C-alpha angles and dihedrals in degrees: 000000000000090000088062088066095059109126090015129108113263139179118220122194117201124218092236119078120319097311121147133175121208116195149110114293108237101173145344127195133210090272090053095248105160134215118198133183130201086025124182121192122221125190117186088351094303123113114243094185147282118300104180113205114024134178115201119195113230098240091062096059120102097174144343125214133183104252105209088162093281118141109248122211133177116249130201121243116229132180 
């Protein structure tokens, strides 16, 4: 499923803080290490700048979403 997002825009949320990376997924390996290009970093929803090529180690990833330009927001789980 993740391989289907290669060359597509994605949003990656890290486990630590409120850090997200928005960029184009270049590659992903069997451990789920991720390479992005044209990457922009967001902390607490605010852009901190453009980083270019980024490699994110698998154990830092909380979730991955297909970007498609849609605004992503956290939701609460109830039940």
